C-alpha positions in Angstrom: 196.5 -98.9 -113.4 200.2 -100.0 -113.5 202.3 -99.2 -116.6 202.6 -102.9 -117.4 198.8 -103.2 -117.3 198.5 -100.4 -119.8 201.0 -102.0 -122.1 199.1 -105.3 -121.8 195.8 -103.6 -122.7 197.4 -102.0 -125.8 198.9 -105.2 -127.0 195.7 -107.0 -126.3 193.9 -104.6 -128.6 196.5 -104.9 -131.3 196.4 -108.7 -131.4 192.7 -109.2 -130.8 191.7 -112.6 -132.1 195.3 -113.7 -132.8 195.6 -116.0 -129.8 192.2 -117.7 -130.7 193.4 -118.1 -134.3 196.6 -119.7 -133.1 194.8 -122.1 -130.8 192.4 -123.1 -133.6 195.4 -123.8 -135.9 196.9 -126.0 -133.1 193.7 -127.8 -132.5 193.3 -126.2 -129.1 189.9 -124.7 -129.7 186.5 -126.0 -130.7 185.7 -126.1 -134.4 184.1 -123.2 -136.2 180.5 -124.2 -137.1 180.2 -121.5 -139.8 183.4 -122.6 -141.4 182.4 -126.3 -141.3 179.0 -125.5 -142.9 180.7 -123.5 -145.6 183.2 -126.3 -146.3 180.5 -128.9 -146.3 178.5 -126.8 -148.9 181.6 -126.5 -151.1 182.1 -130.3 -150.9 178.4 -130.9 -151.8 178.7 -128.6 -154.8 181.8 -130.5 -155.9 184.1 -127.5 -155.6 186.5 -128.9 -153.1 187.5 -132.5 -152.3 189.7 -132.1 -149.2 187.4 -130.8 -146.5 189.6 -131.8 -143.7 192.4 -129.5 -144.9 190.0 -126.5 -145.3 188.4 -127.1 -141.9 191.8 -127.2 -140.3 192.8 -124.0 -142.2 195.6 -126.0 -143.8 195.9 -124.4 -147.2 198.5 -122.7 -149.4 198.4 -119.7 -151.7 198.0 -122.2 -154.6 195.1 -124.0 -153.0 193.3 -120.7 -152.4 194.0 -119.8 -156.1 192.5 -123.1 -157.3 189.5 -122.5 -155.0 188.9 -119.1 -156.5 189.2 -120.5 -160.1 186.7 -123.3 -159.2 184.3 -120.8 -157.5 184.6 -118.5 -160.6 183.6 -121.4 -162.9 180.8 -122.4 -160.6 179.1 -119.1 -160.4 179.4 -118.4 -164.1 177.8 -121.8 -165.2 
Protein backbone atom coordinates (compact mmCIF):
# COMPACT_ATOMS: atom_id res chain seq x y z
CA UNK A 1 0.00 0.00 0.00
CA UNK A 2 1.39 3.37 -0.99
CA UNK A 3 1.85 6.07 1.62
CA UNK A 4 -0.80 8.23 -0.08
CA UNK A 5 -3.26 5.32 0.18
CA UNK A 6 -2.55 5.01 3.90
CA UNK A 7 -3.18 8.73 4.39
CA UNK A 8 -6.40 8.46 2.39
CA UNK A 9 -7.63 5.56 4.53
CA UNK A 10 -6.87 7.46 7.76
CA UNK A 11 -8.70 10.57 6.51
CA UNK A 12 -11.58 8.44 5.30
CA UNK A 13 -12.03 7.02 8.81
CA UNK A 14 -11.81 10.47 10.42
CA UNK A 15 -14.45 11.95 8.15
CA UNK A 16 -16.77 8.96 7.84
CA UNK A 17 -20.21 10.21 6.91
CA UNK A 18 -19.11 13.81 6.40
CA UNK A 19 -19.26 13.66 2.61
CA UNK A 20 -22.71 12.08 2.67
CA UNK A 21 -23.90 14.75 5.11
CA UNK A 22 -22.50 17.45 2.84
CA UNK A 23 -24.24 15.98 -0.19
CA UNK A 24 -27.50 15.78 1.71
CA UNK A 25 -27.24 19.45 2.63
CA UNK A 26 -26.59 20.30 -1.00
CA UNK A 27 -29.48 18.20 -2.21
CA UNK A 28 -27.11 15.75 -3.88
CA UNK A 29 -28.39 12.71 -2.05
CA UNK A 30 -31.74 11.00 -1.66
CA UNK A 31 -33.87 12.02 1.27
CA UNK A 32 -33.67 10.34 4.64
CA UNK A 33 -36.90 8.35 5.15
CA UNK A 34 -36.42 8.15 8.92
CA UNK A 35 -35.95 11.92 9.18
CA UNK A 36 -38.96 12.55 6.95
CA UNK A 37 -41.16 10.28 9.08
CA UNK A 38 -40.01 11.99 12.28
CA UNK A 39 -40.65 15.45 10.85
CA UNK A 40 -44.07 14.37 9.58
CA UNK A 41 -44.93 13.05 13.07
CA UNK A 42 -43.91 16.36 14.64
CA UNK A 43 -46.06 18.25 12.13
CA UNK A 44 -49.04 15.97 12.84
CA UNK A 45 -48.60 16.61 16.58
CA UNK A 46 -48.53 20.38 15.97
CA UNK A 47 -44.99 20.74 17.28
CA UNK A 48 -43.43 22.15 14.12
CA UNK A 49 -44.92 24.05 11.23
CA UNK A 50 -41.98 24.28 8.83
CA UNK A 51 -41.31 20.69 7.75
CA UNK A 52 -39.43 21.67 4.60
CA UNK A 53 -36.75 23.43 6.65
CA UNK A 54 -36.34 20.52 9.06
CA UNK A 55 -36.24 17.94 6.27
CA UNK A 56 -33.57 20.00 4.54
CA UNK A 57 -31.63 20.25 7.83
CA UNK A 58 -31.97 24.03 7.54
CA UNK A 59 -32.16 25.14 11.15
CA UNK A 60 -30.45 27.47 13.56
CA UNK A 61 -29.52 27.17 17.21
CA UNK A 62 -32.64 29.16 18.05
CA UNK A 63 -34.93 26.91 16.02
CA UNK A 64 -33.47 23.87 17.81
CA UNK A 65 -34.02 25.67 21.14
CA UNK A 66 -37.64 26.35 20.25
CA UNK A 67 -38.13 22.75 19.16
CA UNK A 68 -36.79 21.53 22.50
CA UNK A 69 -39.11 23.87 24.40
CA UNK A 70 -42.11 22.68 22.37
CA UNK A 71 -41.12 19.04 22.82
CA UNK A 72 -40.74 19.60 26.56
CA UNK A 73 -44.23 21.08 26.78
CA UNK A 74 -45.62 18.29 24.62
CA UNK A 75 -44.27 15.45 26.75
CA UNK A 76 -45.34 17.05 30.04
CA UNK A 77 -48.96 17.67 29.02
